[in-house]
N, C-alpha and C positions, 0 to 999 in steps of 0.2 A: 371831768371826763370829756366834756365838749372841747375844752382847750387842747387836749391831747389829740382829738380827732382832727381839729383844724391844723395842728402842727404836722400830722401825718399827711394831710392833703397838700400842704405847702411843700413839704419835703418831696413828695411824689411829683409835684409840678416842676420842681427844680431838677429832679432826676430826668424827667421827660425832656426838659429843655436842653439837656446836655447831648442827647442823641439826635442825629439828623432825622428829619421828617421823611417818611417813605413816599409821600405823594409828590408828584412832579410839581415844579413851580408853576407851570402853565401847560395847558393842553397843547398837543402837537398842531392841531388845526387852527390855533390862535396864538402864535408865538410872540405877541406884543405884550409888554409888561405894564403899560399905562401908569408909570410912575411908582409902582410898588410890586412886590412879589408876595402873593398870598400863600400862607401855609395851608396845607390841607387840614380841614376840620377833623378832629378825632373825638370819639366818645369813649371815655374810660369808665368801666364798671368797677367800683370799689366794693367793699364788704356789703354795705347797706346803702350806698349812695352812688350817684352817677356824676361824672364831671366832664364837661365839654371844654375842649382846648382848641383854640385857633389863633391866628395872628397874622401880622404883615411885617415885611422888611422894607425899609425905605433908606434912601441916601441922597437927600437933597433932590436935584433934578437928574441924577444919574440914570434912573430907570425910565425917564421920559423918552419916548421914541426908541427904546431899546427893543431889538427883535432878535429872536433866536432862529437859526436855520440849521438843518442837519447837513453837513458836508462830509461825505464818505464815512458815515456812521458816527461822526463826532459833531458836537454842537459848536456852532460859530455864532458869535454875538456881534451884531452891527447896530450902529446908531447913525441915523441919517445917511445910510449907504456906506459908511466907513467901518472897517473892522475895529472893534474896541480893543485898545492896548493899554489904556490907563484906567485904573480902577479907584474907587473912593478909598480914602484912608480910614473912614469909619462909617458904620451903618447903624441905623436905629431899628430895634426890634420891639414890636408891640405884641404882647401875648395876652389873650383874653381867656379867663377861666370862668366858667359858669357852672355853679353847683346845683 
């Protein structure tokens, strides 16, 4: 029975990771990413358990000194004063689950 419950929790976590997180990557008053993008922490209430999910997104030094500014209602990303036009080929995602 416990094995089935753990399988349900793992499948739920996989389903959650497929959807975009509703929280913004960073607050408007602090648009510097400091080397990583933090996911908004979420608390999931299951039948008789709770599950906390949070994580980070990294890509080498890509997010170092990266800043977001809003230009005419659209986000613009700059790194050391220049507009970002080249993006990393891969990113690493770290997801933490706490039951």
